[in-house]
C-alpha positions in Angstrom: 24.9 16.7 37.9 21.5 15.3 37.9 19.9 13.3 35.2 17.6 15.4 33.1 14.3 13.7 32.7 12.0 15.1 30.0 8.6 13.5 29.7 6.2 14.7 27.1 2.6 13.6 27.6 0.5 13.8 24.5 -3.0 12.8 23.4 -1.8 11.9 19.9 -2.5 8.4 18.6 -2.2 6.6 15.3 -5.3 6.9 13.2 -7.2 3.7 12.4 -7.4 4.9 8.8 -3.7 5.1 8.5 -3.2 1.6 9.9 -5.8 0.2 7.5 -4.1 2.1 4.6 -0.8 0.4 5.5 -2.4 -3.0 5.7 -4.2 -2.6 2.4 -1.0 -1.5 0.7 0.9 -4.5 2.0 -1.9 -6.8 0.9 -1.9 -5.2 -2.6 1.9 -5.4 -3.0 2.0 -9.0 -1.7 -0.8 -10.1 -4.1 0.9 -8.4 -7.1 4.3 -9.9 -6.3 2.7 -13.4 -6.0 0.7 -13.0 -9.2 3.8 -11.9 -11.2 5.9 -14.6 -9.7 3.5 -17.4 -10.5 3.0 -16.0 -14.0 6.8 -16.0 -14.5 7.0 -19.6 -13.3 4.3 -20.6 -15.8 6.3 -19.2 -18.7 4.4 -16.0 -19.1 1.0 -17.7 -19.3 -1.2 -16.0 -16.7 -4.3 -17.7 -15.5 -7.6 -15.8 -15.2 -7.2 -15.8 -11.4 -4.1 -13.8 -11.6 -5.9 -11.1 -13.5 -8.6 -11.1 -10.9 -6.0 -10.8 -8.2 -4.5 -7.8 -10.0 -8.0 -6.2 -10.3 -8.6 -6.7 -6.6 -5.1 -5.4 -5.8 -6.0 -2.2 -7.8 -9.2 -1.7 -5.9 -7.4 -2.3 -2.5 -4.6 0.0 -3.4 -6.9 2.8 -4.5 -9.0 2.5 -1.3 -5.8 2.4 0.7 -4.4 5.5 -1.0 -7.6 7.3 -0.3 -7.5 6.2 3.4 -3.9 7.3 3.7 -4.5 10.7 2.3 -7.6 11.1 4.5 -5.6 10.0 7.6 -2.8 12.5 6.8 -5.3 15.3 6.9 -6.5 14.5 10.4 -5.3 16.8 13.2 -3.3 15.7 16.3 -2.4 12.3 15.1 0.9 10.5 14.4 1.6 10.3 10.7 4.1 7.4 10.3 1.5 4.9 9.2 -0.1 7.5 7.0 3.1 8.0 5.1 3.8 4.2 4.9 0.3 3.6 3.6 0.5 6.3 1.0 3.9 5.0 -0.3 2.9 1.3 -0.4 -0.4 2.0 -2.1 1.3 4.4 -4.6 3.8 1.7 -5.4 1.0 -0.8 -5.9 -0.9 1.6 -8.2 2.3 2.3 -10.2 3.1 -1.4 -10.5 -0.4 -2.1 -11.8 0.0 0.7 -14.3 3.4 -0.7 -15.4 2.0 -4.2 -15.8 -0.9 -2.9 -18.0 1.5 -0.7 -20.0 3.9 -3.6 -20.5 1.0 -5.8 -21.6 -0.3 -3.3 -24.1 3.0 -2.4 -25.7 4.7 -5.7 -25.4 7.7 -4.7 -23.3 
């Protein structure tokens, strides 16, 4: 029996928007984790810079979420980075929402 060789040639590529979405999501999550960690180490006293970091993380994650959704709607592309970008940016947005909720209601 011969070895069956199946080659599939395709023109599909990863979208630049999906890769950028993933990068923005990782930056947002990393910045939020760092800000929460350093606030915890300071005994709950957050510096102003940590708030600015959270604000920039929110902007990055909203932009990344938009890019991820736009890249998922493109035709003839691979969607792995689109899904990773959407999930990471959604986690960042939900984390920011939880941080604000916990700050307002004192959880």
